[in-house]
C-alpha positions as CSV (number, residue, x, y, z in Angstrom):
1,M,0.0,0.0,0.0
2,R,1.5,3.3,-1.1
3,I,-0.1,6.5,-0.1
4,L,0.6,10.2,-0.9
5,I,-0.9,12.8,1.4
6,S,-0.5,16.3,0.2
7,G,-2.0,19.8,0.7
8,G,-1.0,23.3,1.6
9,P,1.2,24.4,4.5
10,G,-0.9,23.8,7.7
11,A,-3.4,21.5,6.0
12,G,-2.4,18.7,8.3
13,C,-0.5,16.4,5.9
14,T,2.3,15.4,8.3
15,S,0.1,14.9,11.4
16,T,-2.5,12.9,9.4
17,A,0.2,10.7,7.7
18,K,1.7,9.9,11.1
19,L,-1.7,9.0,12.5
20,I,-2.6,6.8,9.6
21,G,0.8,5.2,9.5
22,A,0.6,4.3,13.2
23,E,-2.8,2.8,12.7
24,L,-1.9,0.8,9.6
25,G,1.7,-0.1,10.6
26,L,3.2,1.7,7.6
27,P,6.4,3.7,7.5
28,V,5.8,7.4,7.0
29,F,8.2,9.8,5.2
30,D,7.7,13.5,5.2
31,S,8.9,15.6,2.2
32,D,10.3,18.3,4.4
33,T,12.9,15.7,5.7
34,F,14.2,15.4,2.1
35,F,13.9,19.1,1.2
36,H,15.4,20.8,4.2
37,K,18.8,20.2,5.7
38,P,18.8,19.7,9.5
39,T,19.5,23.2,10.9
40,D,18.7,25.1,14.1
41,P,16.4,26.7,13.6
42,P,15.0,24.3,11.0
43,F,14.1,25.0,7.4
44,L,16.8,27.5,6.6
45,E,18.9,25.4,4.1
46,Q,17.7,23.2,1.3
47,Y,19.1,20.1,-0.3
48,S,19.8,20.3,-4.0
49,P,17.1,18.8,-6.3
50,D,19.4,15.8,-7.0
51,E,20.0,15.2,-3.3
52,R,16.2,15.3,-2.7
53,R,15.5,12.8,-5.4
54,Q,18.3,10.5,-4.2
55,F,17.3,10.6,-0.6
56,I,13.6,10.1,-1.2
57,T,14.2,7.3,-3.7
58,A,16.4,5.5,-1.3
59,A,13.8,5.7,1.5
60,I,10.8,4.5,-0.5
61,D,12.8,1.8,-2.4
62,A,13.7,0.3,1.0
63,T,10.1,-0.8,1.7
64,S,7.2,-1.9,-0.5
65,D,4.5,-0.1,1.5
66,W,4.7,3.5,2.7
67,I,3.0,6.8,3.3
68,L,4.6,10.0,1.9
69,S,3.4,13.3,3.2
70,G,3.9,16.8,1.9
71,S,4.5,18.2,-1.6
72,I,6.8,16.6,-4.1
73,A,4.9,17.7,-7.2
74,T,7.8,19.9,-8.5
75,W,10.6,17.5,-7.7
76,E,10.7,15.6,-11.1
77,I,10.9,12.3,-9.3
78,D,10.1,8.9,-10.8
79,L,7.9,7.2,-8.2
80,P,6.7,3.6,-8.3
81,T,3.0,3.1,-8.6
82,V,1.1,5.0,-5.9
83,H,-2.1,3.4,-5.0
84,F,-3.9,6.2,-3.1
85,G,-3.7,10.0,-3.2
86,V,-5.2,12.2,-0.5
87,F,-5.4,15.9,-1.0
88,L,-6.2,17.8,2.2
89,D,-7.7,21.2,1.3
90,P,-9.2,22.8,4.4
91,P,-10.5,26.4,4.1
92,K,-7.6,28.9,3.8
93,D,-8.4,30.7,7.1
94,E,-8.3,27.4,9.0
95,R,-5.1,26.3,7.3
96,L,-3.4,29.5,8.2
97,R,-4.7,29.4,11.8
98,R,-3.2,26.0,12.2
99,L,0.1,27.1,10.6
100,E,0.3,30.1,12.9
101,L,-0.3,27.9,16.0
102,R,2.4,25.4,14.8
103,E,4.9,28.2,14.3
104,R,4.1,29.7,17.7
105,E,4.5,26.3,19.3
106,R,7.8,25.8,17.5
107,Y,9.4,29.2,18.0
108,G,7.5,31.0,20.7
109,S,8.5,34.7,21.1
110,R,11.3,34.3,18.5
111,I,8.7,35.1,15.8
112,D,7.4,38.2,17.6
113,L,8.4,41.7,16.3
114,G,12.0,42.1,17.4
115,G,12.6,38.4,17.7
116,D,15.4,36.8,15.8
117,L,13.0,34.8,13.5
118,H,10.4,37.5,13.0
119,S,11.4,38.3,9.4
120,E,11.7,34.7,8.4
121,N,8.3,33.9,9.9
122,T,6.7,36.9,8.2
123,D,8.1,35.8,4.8
124,F,7.0,32.2,5.4
125,M,3.5,33.1,6.3
126,D,3.2,35.5,3.3
127,W,4.4,32.6,1.1
128,A,2.0,30.1,2.7
129,S,-1.0,32.4,2.5
130,A,-0.6,32.6,-1.3
131,Y,-0.8,28.8,-1.7
132,E,-4.4,28.7,-3.1
133,D,-3.9,31.7,-5.4
134,R,-0.4,31.2,-6.7
135,S,0.0,29.8,-10.3
136,G,2.9,28.5,-12.3
137,T,5.3,25.7,-11.7
138,G,6.1,26.2,-8.0
139,R,4.3,24.8,-5.1
140,N,0.6,25.7,-5.1
141,R,-2.9,24.1,-4.8
142,N,-3.3,23.4,-8.5
143,T,0.1,21.8,-8.9
144,D,-0.1,19.6,-5.8
145,R,-3.7,18.4,-6.6
146,A,-2.9,17.7,-10.2
147,F,0.1,15.7,-9.2
148,L,-2.0,13.4,-7.0
149,V,-4.7,13.0,-9.7
150,Q,-2.1,12.1,-12.3
151,R,0.1,9.8,-10.2
152,C,-2.3,7.9,-8.0
153,D,-4.5,5.0,-8.9
154,S,-7.3,6.4,-6.6
155,F,-7.7,9.9,-5.3
156,V,-9.8,11.7,-2.6
157,E,-10.0,15.3,-1.8
158,I,-10.9,16.3,1.7
159,K,-12.0,20.0,2.0
160,H,-13.4,20.3,5.5
161,C,-11.7,21.2,8.7
162,K,-12.8,18.4,11.0
163,S,-10.6,16.9,13.6
164,I,-7.6,14.9,12.6
165,F,-9.4,11.8,13.9
166,D,-12.4,12.4,11.6
167,V,-10.1,13.0,8.7
168,A,-8.2,9.8,9.5
169,A,-11.5,7.9,9.6
170,E,-12.5,9.3,6.2
171,I,-9.1,8.3,4.8
172,R,-9.3,4.8,6.2
173,D,-12.8,4.5,4.6
174,F,-11.3,5.6,1.3
175,L,-8.5,3.1,1.5
176,E,-10.9,0.3,2.2
177,N,-13.5,1.4,-0.4
178,P,-11.8,3.4,-3.2
179,R,-14.9,2.7,-5.5
180,S,-13.6,4.8,-8.4
181,T,-10.4,6.5,-9.6
182,T,-11.6,9.9,-8.2
183,R,-13.7,10.7,-5.2
184,H,-14.4,14.1,-3.7
185,H,-15.7,14.9,-0.2
186,S,-16.9,18.3,0.9
């Protein structure tokens, strides 16, 4: 069983993937692990595109079943067959609220005006807030969604902002009953 879970920053991809992975006994890989070098604070340096592809290919080739969370739509990677694609697309205001909470939990007062991470956080939040409206080849809603539709045998889009447990239950139902190549939930 191979599953891709994608969506915008703050959509809950990583948390949802970890929950589903624990429930199903599947290894979970997060795209940020392959995109960003480990730094303190995190997310300041990126691996090269070749390094990303090499790292992610080695990880997923080491096991036949896995869950991959995050966005890899622009990585130009040759994936094996992916059985299930899940696109988490909560309302923008909810996604950004979650993202702000996550950033506050991670960095505390460092992101406040005058804090050493204020500028980086402001730039990140501005970038993240444009996810739904951005176009072109970079990371955005249309690119991430289209990647899942094209690459996955079955696809579901979850647009609500229910609890992670409700979303996980909906995903488990989808995994057990994919019924068609594309399903949408509102």
